[in-house]
C-alpha positions in Angstrom: 11.2 -9.2 9.2 8.8 -10.7 6.1 9.6 -10.3 2.8 6.6 -9.4 0.9 6.1 -11.2 -2.4 6.6 -8.6 -5.3 3.5 -7.0 -6.4 2.8 -7.6 -10.0 2.7 -3.8 -12.1 -1.5 -3.6 -11.8 -1.7 -4.8 -8.0 -5.1 -2.4 -6.1 -4.3 -0.5 -4.0 -6.2 -1.1 -0.8 -8.2 0.3 1.9 -9.7 -0.6 5.1 -12.8 0.4 6.9 -11.0 2.3 10.1 -13.7 2.5 13.2 -17.2 2.3 12.4 -18.6 4.5 14.4 -15.8 7.7 12.9 -15.6 9.2 9.4 -13.8 6.7 8.2 -15.8 4.5 6.4 -16.9 7.1 4.3 -14.2 9.0 3.5 -12.8 5.4 2.4 -15.6 5.6 -0.2 -16.2 9.3 -1.5 -11.7 8.3 -2.4 -13.2 6.1 -4.4 -15.3 7.9 -6.0 -13.4 10.1 -6.2 -11.2 8.0 -8.4 -13.5 6.3 -9.6 -12.2 2.8 -8.5 -7.9 3.5 -9.3 -5.4 5.7 -9.2 -3.3 5.3 -12.7 -3.1 0.8 -13.5 -3.9 0.5 -10.1 -7.6 -0.8 -8.8 -9.1 1.1 -5.6 -10.6 -2.0 -3.5 -12.4 -1.4 0.0 -11.6 -3.3 2.9 -14.2 -4.5 6.1 -17.6 -4.8 6.5 -19.5 -4.5 3.0 -22.5 -2.9 5.5 -20.3 0.1 6.4 -19.2 1.6 3.7 -21.7 4.5 3.8 -24.2 3.7 1.6 -22.7 2.0 -0.8 -21.2 -1.6 0.5 -21.0 -2.7 -3.2 -17.8 -1.2 -3.1 -16.1 -3.2 -0.9 -14.0 -5.6 -2.7 -12.1 -7.8 0.3 -15.3 -8.8 3.2 -14.5 -9.3 7.0 -16.2 -12.4 8.7 -16.7 -11.1 11.7 -19.6 -7.7 10.8 -20.2 -4.2 12.0 -22.9 -2.3 13.3 -22.6 1.5 12.2 -24.1 4.1 14.6 -22.3 7.3 13.8 -20.4 9.0 16.7 -21.1 6.5 18.8 -18.2 3.7 19.0 -19.2 0.4 20.2 -16.6 -2.4 21.5 -18.1 -5.1 19.7 -17.7 -4.0 16.2 -13.2 -4.1 17.1 -12.9 -7.5 15.7 -13.9 -6.1 12.2 -11.9 -3.4 12.8 -8.7 -4.8 13.4 -10.1 -8.0 10.7 -10.1 -5.8 7.7 -6.5 -4.1 8.7 -5.0 -7.9 9.0 -6.3 -9.0 6.0 -5.4 -6.1 3.6 -1.4 -6.3 5.3 -2.0 -9.7 4.4 -2.7 -9.1 1.0 0.2 -7.1 0.7 3.0 -9.5 2.3 1.2 -11.8 -0.1 1.7 -9.5 -3.2 -1.8 -9.2 -4.0 -2.0 -5.2 -3.2 0.7 -2.5 -3.6 -0.2 -0.8 -0.7 -2.4 -0.2 2.3 -3.8 2.8 2.9 -5.9 2.6 6.4 -8.5 4.9 7.7 -8.9 6.4 11.1 -9.5 3.9 14.2 -10.1 4.5 18.2 -7.7 3.3 20.2 -9.5 3.6 23.1 -12.0 1.5 21.8 -10.5 -1.0 20.9 -8.1 -1.2 23.8 -11.3 -2.7 25.4 -11.4 -6.2 23.6 -7.7 -5.9 24.8 -5.4 -4.9 21.2 -2.2 -4.3 23.0 -0.9 -2.1 20.6 -0.3 2.6 21.2 -1.9 2.6 17.7 -1.8 1.5 13.6 1.3 1.6 13.7 3.3 -0.8 16.2 0.5 -2.9 15.4 1.3 -3.3 11.1 4.6 -3.9 12.7 3.9 -6.6 14.6 1.9 -7.8 11.9 5.0 -7.4 9.6 7.0 -8.9 11.8 9.4 -5.7 11.3 11.4 -5.0 14.6 10.6 -1.0 14.1 8.8 0.6 12.3 8.9 4.9 11.6 6.3 7.3 11.5 6.0 10.4 8.8 4.3 13.0 7.9 4.3 13.8 4.8 3.2 16.3 2.3 4.6 18.1 -0.8 5.3 21.2 1.2 7.4 19.3 4.1 8.6 16.2 5.4 8.2 15.3 9.4 9.8 11.7 11.7 8.8 12.3 15.0 11.4 10.4 17.5 9.6 9.5 20.2 5.3 9.6 19.4 2.8 9.4 21.6 4.8 9.1 25.4 4.4 12.2 28.6 6.0 15.3 27.4 8.1 14.6 30.9 8.9 11.3 29.1 10.5 12.4 26.1 14.5 13.6 27.8 14.7 10.1 28.6 13.4 8.5 25.6 16.4 10.7 23.2 19.0 8.5 22.6 22.2 8.5 20.1 21.6 4.6 19.3 17.2 5.9 18.8 18.0 8.8 16.5 20.5 7.2 14.8 18.3 4.5 13.9 15.3 6.2 12.9 17.2 8.4 10.6 18.6 5.4 8.9 15.5 4.4 8.7 13.8 8.0 6.9 17.3 8.2 4.4 16.1 4.7 3.3 12.2 5.2 2.5 13.9 8.6 1.3 15.6 7.0 -1.3 13.0 4.3 -2.0 9.8 5.8 -1.6 10.1 9.4 -2.7 13.1 8.8 -4.9 15.5 11.5 -3.5 18.9 9.9 -4.9 21.7 12.0 -2.4 18.7 12.3 0.6 19.0 15.8 3.4 17.8 15.2 6.7 17.7 17.6 9.0 17.6 16.7 13.4 15.8 18.9 15.4 17.4 19.8 18.9 15.0 19.2 22.3 16.1 22.5 24.1 14.9 25.5 23.3 17.6 27.3 21.1 18.8 23.2 20.8 20.4 23.9 24.3 22.4 26.8 23.8 25.9 25.5 24.4 24.4 23.7 27.6 23.4 26.3 29.1 19.1 25.6 28.3 20.2 21.8 28.5 23.0 19.5 27.7 21.0 16.5 25.6 21.2 18.1 22.2 25.2 18.2 22.8 25.5 14.8 25.0 23.2 12.8 22.9 21.9 14.3 19.4 25.5 15.7 18.5 27.0 12.6 18.8 24.2 11.0 16.4 24.1 13.7 14.3 28.7 12.8 14.0 27.6 8.8 14.0 26.0 9.3 10.5 28.0 11.7 9.0 31.0 9.2 9.0 27.9 6.6 7.1 28.7 9.4 4.6 25.0 10.3 4.9 23.9 14.5 4.8 22.9 14.7 8.1 22.6 18.5 9.5 21.8 18.9 13.9 21.1 19.8 16.3 19.1 22.8 15.4 17.1 25.4 16.6 13.2 23.8 15.8 11.7 27.0 16.2 13.5 28.1 12.9 13.3 24.7 11.6 10.4 25.2 9.2 10.1 28.5 7.6 10.6 28.8 3.8 14.0 28.7 3.3 15.0 26.6 5.9 12.4 23.9 4.2 14.8 24.0 1.2 17.0 22.9 2.9 17.1 19.3 2.9 14.2 16.9 2.4 12.9 15.7 5.9 13.5 16.6 9.5 14.0 14.0 12.6 12.2 16.1 15.7 12.6 14.9 19.3 8.8 14.5 20.1 5.0 14.3 18.4 4.0 18.5 19.0 7.5 19.7 17.5 6.8 17.7 14.2 3.1 17.1 14.1 2.2 21.5 14.9 4.6 22.3 12.0 3.4 19.9 9.4 -0.8 20.4 10.5 0.0 24.5 10.3 0.8 24.5 6.6 -0.1 21.1 5.1 -3.4 20.0 7.4 -5.7 19.0 4.6 -3.0 17.0 2.4 -0.7 15.6 5.1 -0.5 12.6 5.4 1.9 9.8 7.2 2.9 7.1 6.2 4.5 4.3 7.7 8.2 4.0 7.3 10.6 0.1 7.8 7.6 -1.7 6.5 8.4 -4.8 3.6 5.1 -3.3 2.8 3.6 0.6 1.7 1.0 1.5 4.2 0.2 5.5 4.6 -3.5 7.1 6.0 -4.9 10.1 6.0 -3.2 12.5 9.3 -6.6 12.8 11.4 -8.6 10.8 13.5 -12.1 9.7 13.5 -14.3 13.0 14.5 -16.7 11.6 15.8 -18.0 14.9 16.2 -19.4 15.0 12.5 -19.5 11.4 11.8 -22.3 11.1 9.6 -23.5 14.2 8.9 -21.6 14.9 5.5 -19.3 17.4 7.0 -16.4 14.7 7.1 -13.9 16.7 4.7 -11.8 13.5 2.3 -9.1 15.7 1.2 -6.7 13.8 3.3 -7.8 10.5 2.3 -7.5 11.6 -1.3 -3.8 12.5 -0.3 -3.2 9.4 1.3 -4.2 7.6 -1.7 -2.1 9.3 -4.0 0.7 9.4 -2.2 0.6 5.2 -1.5 0.8 5.3 -5.8 3.9 7.2 -6.0 5.6 4.7 -3.5 4.4 1.8 -5.1 5.6 3.3 -8.3 8.9 4.3 -6.3 8.9 0.7 -5.3 8.5 -0.9 -9.0 11.0 1.2 -10.5 7.9 3.4 -12.6 
């Protein structure tokens, strides 16, 4: 893993432009305006082709060499070089200590892959740029924090990807981030089962007892406050949420349905396990409303706020 230089106390937060044809440039500029270009003592800087940022190109502080063309709702693979360069420039600045956090606007993986983009998404590309062996996706709000163990794979492939080692490793990264990034001295982690009713004593599946329970036992033996496997259908009501600081779920929808139900507009994607701070809005490019003026910037605003809080927590503020 690359070890970044320590950012200064007033190091800026960088916001990338994302997919030029989507709502990313609009919500990035809207968040910049919302905060007046600063959050706390930190400056906000936009990263990308200056011409893309919603008629306010002067807000762009770090320009890409590659140029892009904004045609809202109509993605163009010729923009891919600028999209990728914006992410790389922001990460490079953060690794050099020239920025305290990176907030990424949404990208479109299908468009990028037409130019040979070899990563399933932002998270994997960021891990590559940071030379990090494993990065973990967390969706977080003031109401709930969830981590999907498996992410963008077909549901039929999930059971084979749920392993004891993967659960232990992902849980360890999550618990470390709860301490360092969320300032929780003694974090509590709930681990969901895979099958209905966490397998119902093996009557509804064997994985909960043979794979998940041993992982929980290993984590508990290491001194962590971990419970599971727990039935996912009773894991997310108000009283249950009060009993843990984050929930580790076995697959994408098991994690994302509850947080998008509870926190659709203020949920934030946080990448754990990186040597830098990275957040993003918890939504996609929204090509259908790009350029219409109907893009809601609340999730981007929440992503900037969370990036600032995590940067402060890492700085010991």
